[in-house]
N, C-alpha and C positions, 0 to 999 in steps of 0.2 A: 612503162616510164614515158610521159610524153616528150617528144622532141620536136623541137621548132628550129628553121634555118633563118639566120640573122644576117643579112647582107652587111658588111660591113659599113656601107654610106648610110644606111639606113639607120643601124646602131649608133652612128655618130649623129647624125641629125637628131635622133629623138634625144640623146642626151644633151646634146647643145640646145635645143628648144626646151627641155627641163630646166637647165641654167638659166637660160634667159627669161623664161617665165617666172622662176621664183625670183629671180633679181628685179624684174618688173613690178612683179606683185609687191615685195618688200618695199620698193622705193614709192610706189603708188599708196602704200598706207602710210609712208614715212611725210609724204607731200600732205596727206590729209590731216595727219595728226600734229605736224610740227608746222608746214605750211599754211593749213587752213584753220588750224587751231582744234579740229575736231577731238573732243573728249569723252564720248559716250564710251561707257565701259566695255561695250561689246566690241567696238571699233579699237579701242586701245588693246584689248585682250587678242584680237586677232592680228593687230600689228605686231605684236610680241611675237606671236606664234609664227609668222612668215618673214622675221626680221632676219636679213642674211649676216647681220652681223651680231647675231646674239648667240647663245648657247641653248642647247636642249630643246630645240625646235625642229620645224620641217625641214628647213634648209642644211640645218645642223645633221637631221638624220639622215637625209638624202647623200651629203656629203662623206658622212661615215660608211654609208651602204657603197657607194660608188668606190672609194680607196680600199674598202675590204676586197670588194671583187676584183679589183686591178691585181691587188696584192696578192689574192690565191691566185689568180691566172699565171702571174709572173713566176710565183713559187712552184706551181706545176711545170712550167715552162723549165724552171731550174732543176726538177726531179727528173724530167727526162733527159736534159740535157748532161746532168752526171751519170744516169744510166748508160749514155752512148759515148762517156768520156769526151765530150766537147771540151775545146780550149776556154769559153767562156762561160761555162757552168757558173762559176763564183760570181760573176757580174750579175746573171741572170738572179741567182740566190739573194746577192745584197739587194738588188731594186725590189724583189718582192717582198723582202722583209722591210725596207724602207717605207714601201707603200702600206704596209700593215701596222708600222709604227705609227704613220701619219693618220691612218684610221682611229687608230687609239687615240692621238693627239687632238682630232676633232672631237672626240667624244670626252675626254677629261681634261682637255686643254694644258698637257703635260709643259709644254713651252713658256707657259706663265711661271713655273717653278725658277727659270733662268732669270726672271726680272731682276731679283734682288742682288743674285752675284753679280749680275752684269751691270746693274746702274752703278755698284761700287768701283766698276773700273771705268765705264764711259760716260757716268751720269745719267740722268734722266731727262735730258730736254732736248730740243731740237729733234733731227732725225731718229734719235735714239730714245725719245719718250718711252716707248716700250722696248726695253732694252734687248728684249729677246732677239731682236732683229740683228744685234750685235754679234750674236753668237751663231746666227743663221748665215751670215754671209761668208765667213770662212770656210764653215761647212760646204756651201755651196761649191764655191770655187775649187776646194779639196776633191769634191766628188767630179767636178768636170775634168779636173786633171787625171784622175784615176780612170775615168771612161773615156778618155779622149781617143784612145785605140780601138776600144770597142766599137764606139761610134763610127770610125773610120771603117771598120770592117763589116759592118752592117750594108745592105743594099741603101744607096744614096735615098731612095724614097722614103725608106723606113727611119734612115737614120735624121732626115730633115722633119718628118712627124715626132720623132721623139724628142728632137730639140724643141719643137715649136710646142709640144706638150709641156715639155720642162719650162720653157721661157714664160709660157701663160701661168703656169703654177708659181714659179718664183717671181716672176714679175707683179704678180698679183699680191702674193702672201708677204713679200718682202719688201720690192721696190715701191709699190703703191703705199705700203705701210708706212714706208720713211717718208714718202711725199705728204701723206696724212698728217703724221707727226708733225713735220716742219710746219704746216699750215695751222695745225691746232697751237704749236709754242708761239706763231704768230700773232695768235688771236682770234683765228676762226672758230666758231664755236663747234664742239664734237656734236651737237644735236641740229646744228643747221643745214640747209639743203646742199651747200658746196660740198661739204664732209660727208654727207649723207649720199650723194651722188658718187664720191669717189670710194667711199667705203663699199658701196653697192659692187661698183664696178671691180674692186678688188676682191670680193667674194665671188664675183661671178666668174673672174679669170681663174679662181682655185676651183672651181667645179668644171669650168672649161678644159683645163689642162689635164686631169687625169681621163677625162673622155677621149681628147686627142691621142693619148697614149695609148688607150684601150684600142682605139681604132686603129694605130699604126702595127699592134699586135695582130687582129684581125685581118687587117688588110695584106699583111704579110703571108697570113695563112692562104688566103683566097689567090694570091699570086702564085704560090706554090702549088696548090690544089687544083686551083680552078672552082673549087666550092666556097661558098660561104661558111662560117664559123655557126657550130651548133649548140644549142644549150637544152638542158633537160628541166628549165625551171628552178634549179636551185643553185646556190653560190658554188657548193662543191662540183656540181654537173657542169656549171658554165666554166668553172677554171679546169676542169677536164678536158671538156671540149676545145675552149678556146686555145689551151695549152698546146694542143697540135701545131701553133705556128712556131714552136722550137726550131731553131735555125743553126746551122753551123756556121756562124757568121765569118769563120776564117775561111771555111769551104767555099762562101760566096764571093768572098774577095778574092781568093785564088782565082776562080772562074772568071770573074771581070777582069783580072789580070791577063789569062790565058785568051780571053775573047779580044781584048785590046792588041795583043801582040798577033792574032791572028788576023786581024783587020789590017 
């Protein structure tokens, strides 16, 4: 079995570079086809293949794989937490399941199924033009309330990174989506350059968020062991290796409190 060591910072930079590259490539083709009016079949086909705002193409595949890997990593963290009877094992498990759901949603657009029912409740104009965001907002708030103590128990650096990753993902998928909806309702064309740039930024944030979360987990491993995470080249192997970052966050909080009292 081939094993390679991946320093967390290098992993983060590679994932962020991929997200930035896909976003830039997508908008470059958007400028060519919409801004310059290029309609050559090859260019139009390439634009669809790299469009970050479309489904079943290269950026969608990348996001699906990234979310799946993060989900498997966190689920393995949860498995080890259950084996050790850690306090926050269910929080890890729900996080892992959540990332796996997001990967499935990225693949088959499950959130679109909420559009009809939510449109009947909140309408289909303004910030709720795509009414699934009305369902997402209370879910995000509920999760934050449930996970507040979990975040407080994590080492501060890890908690900050987790919050940053979540803010990027939710800010893009919900926040910027609502802004784009409002602009579209105000008369801006969804195929125009302004909304195209906003949608590209939105999708870029959705790719950057999971990357930052994965870095948070890998960074935690490195700080506890002094060694970077390892991967054997498969999703399962990556999960098993990176999952060594499992931390009894309650113990970490107790240790910090004891250190403060000693000081």
